[in-house]
N, C-alpha and C positions, 0 to 999 in steps of 0.2 A: 504491499498501501503505501501510495509517495506521501510524502509533507502538504500537500497540498488536498489531498482526500479527509471527507469528513468521518473522523475515525464515531462521531457520537450525536443522537439523536438530537438538539440541542430544541430552546427552544422556539416556538414562532419568536417573538419578538426579538433575538439575535439575529436574524435575515431580513425582518423590517426596520432596526435600529441602527444605523449605523455609527461608526466611532466620531466619538467628537474633533467638528473638522476646526476647534483649537488646538485641541491634543496633536492633529497628526501637523499644522500650520510649525507645532512647535521644536518637530526634527531638524526643520530649515536653518540654520545659524544664515544670520544676516548682521550685517552692521548698525542698519536701521532700524530697529526691533519693534513697529510698534502694535504687535498683536497681540502678544498676553496681557493678564494681570493683574502683573509683580508686582508688589510693594517694592517701593528701591528707594524709599527714606525712612529706614526702622532705628530704631536707639540702639545701634548695636551695644554699641558700651554699657549699658545700663540694664539688658539681658544680660549679655557675659558679665559682667559682677552678678548680676542676680541668680547668675548657675553657679559663682564662685563662692556665694554665700550658704547659700541649699547646699552644697558640698561639702564644707564645711561643717556644716554644722552639724547633719547627717555621718559626717565620721566622729568629728565627736562624741554626738548619740553614742554608732557604738565601740569607742572607745571608755565612755561612761560607765558601758554596762546594758545603757537603756535600749537594750536590742527589740523589744515590742513597737518601738518609735520610729530606732535606726529600720526595721525591716518593713515598716507601712509604709515608707513612701515608695518601693520599688513593688508591691503588692498589690490584689485586687482591692475592688472599693466598691464601693455603692453605685449604683447602673445610673443614677443621675446626678453623680457628684459629689464629691466632700463636704463636708457643713463648715469648714472654716474658707473655702473657697467661696461656697453659695452663699455666702455671709456679705463678703465684701463685693461680690457683685450684686447681689439685692440693695446691698448700699446706695452704691452707683446709678443703676437703672431707677431708684426712690429722688435722689437728688441732681441727675442729670435728666436725665431723660420726663419725671415728671408720673412716673409708673406706681401705681398706686398700691404698695407694696407695703404692707404692716413692719415696724421697725425692728417688730422680734421675732415672728413666724413667719414673713415674708419671706426670710430665705429659702422657706417649702416648698414657696410657687415657681423659684427659679432650675432649671435641669439644661444640664451639658449633655451636648454632643459634639460629634467628630465634624467642626466647623459645622454652620448653617447649614453646609448642604445636608447633611444627614435626619435633618429637623426638618428638610422640606421633603427628601423621600421620605422619611417615619411617615409625618403628616400624610400625605400624600396617602403612602401605603394601610394608613388607619382610617382614612376616611373614603377610598375611591374603591369604587367597584365598574369592569368593565360599565362605558357607556353612562355613569355620569360626567355632568358638564363643568368645565371649568372655562372660568371668566379670566385672562391675561389682557392687559399692554401688546400692541403691536408696536416694535418689534418687541419681544419679551429676551427673559434671561436664558437662555441653553438652556442652563443647569434643571430651569425648572419646565421646560418645555419636555426634555428627551425623558423624565420619570414617567410625567404625566399619560404623554405617548406611552411609554412604556408599558404604561399599569390598564390603559385601556380607555382612558376617557375623553371625551367629546372637548375640543380645545375649541375658544371663540376668543377673538381678539377682540379690544375693544379700537378703534380709531386714538392719537397722541397725537398734541402739540408741542411745541416748546417749552411748555408750562409740565409736559406728561399727560396720563391719562386724562380722558375727558368724561367726568359723573355721564351727565344729561345722556352718553350712548351707553352708560352700563346700564340705564334705567330702561333704555329699551331696548338693550339687549336682552334682558329679564324676559321681559314679554315672550320676544322673539324664540325665546331659548323655550317655554313653555311650550309656543304651541308648535316647534320644530319638534322636538325631544318627549314630549307629553310631561317635563321635569323642572324644577328648577334646577340654577346651578346651585352645585355644593360651595362653592371654595370662590373667593374671588382675589388673585395673586394680585401684591402693587408692590415696587423698592422704591420706596417714599421721594426718600434725599439721595439725589446724584445718580439715578438708575444704570446701572449692566442689560442692554451695552448704548442707551441713548448721551446719559449723561443729563437726568432731566429732573429737579423738583418742582414737588408736589406744591405748590400754593396753599396755607393751612385751610381758604374755604374750600379745596378742592379737597382732601384728607376730611374735612367733616364730610361733605357733601357722599363722600363715599362710605365713611360708617354709617351716616342716618339709614343709606341703600341699603344695606347687608343687615344690615340692624330690622326695618320695613319687612325686608324679605326673610327672613333667618338665614342669615348665607353665611359660613367663615371667612373671618377677612384674614388673609396673610400678610401682615407687614413687615419685610424682608428688608434688611433696615444695616444692613453690610458696612453701608457709608456711613452710619453714623455718627462716628466722629472724625471722617474726613473731609472736612467741610470749613474750607476759609473764605467763604462771602461775608457779609457782613449779616446776616439776617439766620440766625439759628428758630429752625420750623419746629415745634413740637410735635411729637410721634402722633400716628391717630392709635395707640396703646393707647396715650395719656386722657383719653376720650371712652375707654373702658373699663370704667372705675371699678365694675366689681364682677371682674376680670371675666368674661361672659362671650365676649365676641372676637377678639384679636387676638391671632396667635405670632407674637411679638418675636424677630431673632434677630439676633444678634451673632457678632463675632470677634476675633481675635485678630483675623488673618489679615486685617488692613492694617489696624490701630495698636496691635501689639506686633509681632508677629506668623509665620504661619504654622501655628502649633496644632494646624486641625482642630483648634476648639472652640464651638460655639456656645452660647450661651441662651435662653429663651424662658419668657413665661408664657404659660401656655394654658386657658380654660381648664380648668379641673379636670374633668372629666376627658378631656381629648391626650392631658397629662398624664394619663397614667395609661391611655395608648400609647403614647410612643415612646412612653419608656418598655412596655411590656416588646413593643417592636426593638428598641437600642437591644434591650437584652438578649433579643437574637440576634441581632447585628455583631453585636461587638464586646456586650457583658458588659465592661462602664468604661471612665475612662482614664488615662493614667493618672497614679498621683501625683508622681512629679510635678507634672505639666500644671498641672491643679496649683503645687505652690508655686511656679512663676507666676502665674496668673494672679494668687493674689498676692504676693508681694508686688509685682506693676503697678498692678491698681490700687491697692489700698497705698504704694507709695510715690510712684516717679511718673506715673500716665498723662498729668498736669502739668510734671515739670518739662517732658522731653518731647512730648506732642505737637504743641506749638510751629518747633522744630522743624519739625515734619512736614507741618503743615502749609509753614513758608516754602520744604523745596515744592511739593507738589504744585503749588500756586504759582511757583517763577517755573516750572517744568509746565503749567497749561497754559499758560501764557506766550510761552516759545510756540509751543505747539500753535496756538491762536492767530500768534502775528505771522507764522509762516503760512496756514491759510488763507488767510489774508490777502496775504502777499498773492500768490500765485495759484489759488484753486479757480478752475472752472467755475459758472456759474450756479450755485445750486444754495442749500437750507444748508446749515450744520448750527450744531448746539454749543452755545456761550458756559459749559458747567463754571458751578460757584463749589464744586468739592469732589469727588469722587477719584476716578481713574481715567474718565474716557471723554473724547468728542464722534459729534455721530452726524457724518457728511450723507446729503443726498447729493444726487448731480441734477439739473434740468435739465440735460441730455441723453435718452436711456441708455445706457454701458451695460453689458455684464462685467461689475467688477471683480469677480472669480476668476475668469480669464483674464482679465486684464492682469491679477499678482501674479500669476502664476507665467504668463508669455512676458510682461515687460516688468511688474514690479521688484521681483526674488530674482532674478539676472542681473538687475543693480543693486542688488545688497538693502531691499525695503522689504517689510513685512507691514501687513496691517488686517485683519478680520473682514473678509464680503461679508455684507451685512445680508442674503441670503439665509446665513448661522443660524439668524433668530427670530426664525419665522417657524411655526409647526410646518415636522415632515407632510403631517396629514391635520386638517379643521378648516375649522371657520371664520369667517371674521364679519363683523358685522359692517356695513353698509347704509350708509344711512341714505344715498342717494336713492337705491334699490327698495329702500325701505326694508330690509329684509337680511338674513345672512344667505352668507355667499360663500364658496371656497376660497382658503385661506389662499395667498397667492403671493409669494416670496415678492419683495423689493430688491432688482438684482444692483441696480444704478447706486450700492448704499455702500459704507463700509463705517465701522468702528474700527478706532485709531485711538491707541492708548499712548500717552505721557509717563504712568508711571513709575518707571523702568532708569529710563535714558535721562542723563546731565542736558541743560535748558542747550547748546551750545551743538550738540547731538543731534535733538530733536526737532532744533530750528533747522540747520543741516540739512538733516534727514524727508524733511516735510516738504521745502522750499523744491528737492529735487523730486518728491511725489507729486505735488503741485505743475512741477511744468513736465512730468510724463504724463500727469491726466488730462492738461493741457492738448497736449499733444493728441493722445488717444481721442480726445473729444472735439478736433479743430475739424 
């Protein structure tokens, strides 16, 4: 049997769902890589000091005969996280995010996952049966679309503008879903601050409208706040979760990956019944989160984040400005976002072209990488279309691209973006 022949009878989804386009692109080594969302302004000195502090304390505990304490750092723990870490996170969520958590017992409402990605998967896994309906913005985060498709959801995308998802279309789409599928949506998914891939930030008025809509129609709202702390604009907007005073409507997802380091540690506040099911699911996925990483988190969030994150944000702001300057000077006519946080700019040209073909044929040979925008639309799904007053089959916009500014230095970004702009102008002329 050759290596190319399938040895096993794989599940149906493996043939329907391709590998992540972003993961495939990471295989290419280019000088001007605007493809991934790699954090490039991490507090390395602080993180190293934390590791040294933990290591020295652990070694001393072992020498002092505190074997139980020493072993616990390297051992199994509760599925949802260690109390010492959850208390620190709950305190920050209460103070910074205005989340309604009790000062004494609120830590029990916070759970840890392997990044917010595991929380997304576990929520979908516990809520969605094949044929259930999900609402997302258009375009949307690939890491939500793929597992939703894998689990058999009917994905309905909602139009967005430069301020994000349009609530009036959500209201209309719910009615159309009931007529088409015979059921209302189970989930509304949104990234309110500097969303991936578009980089837009929802005004508070829209956040309130989305919350009210999900309340009225009894729909779970997943608020993915991966970029909540990566905001360098003047206005910081309260999360949707701040409106959910009794913790019954919003699944609130946060992650260390952008604001600390890629520890693969996410932290969430979920409605009680959902939390129970997600923890059950997590127990089968990974048993528990590593205690040593929780120790890193606890020290970082308790002592350091507010001291070191402002410098990181200055770096990201400088890099975003370099990218926007290069786009303004060299890109052909089109619409692009001007993010006030996060990692990405979204560009849509006035002229039609295939950005994936352009990437492979012109950009990679010239040492430039971005992610073609088509990757952020459902493989199979529906779009709310106000002009036809209904749901139409989802179609990816091929004249789009997601361009990341998080990793490279500002001068490299400007140089690479102006090169990209010149190639794009030549392509569309």
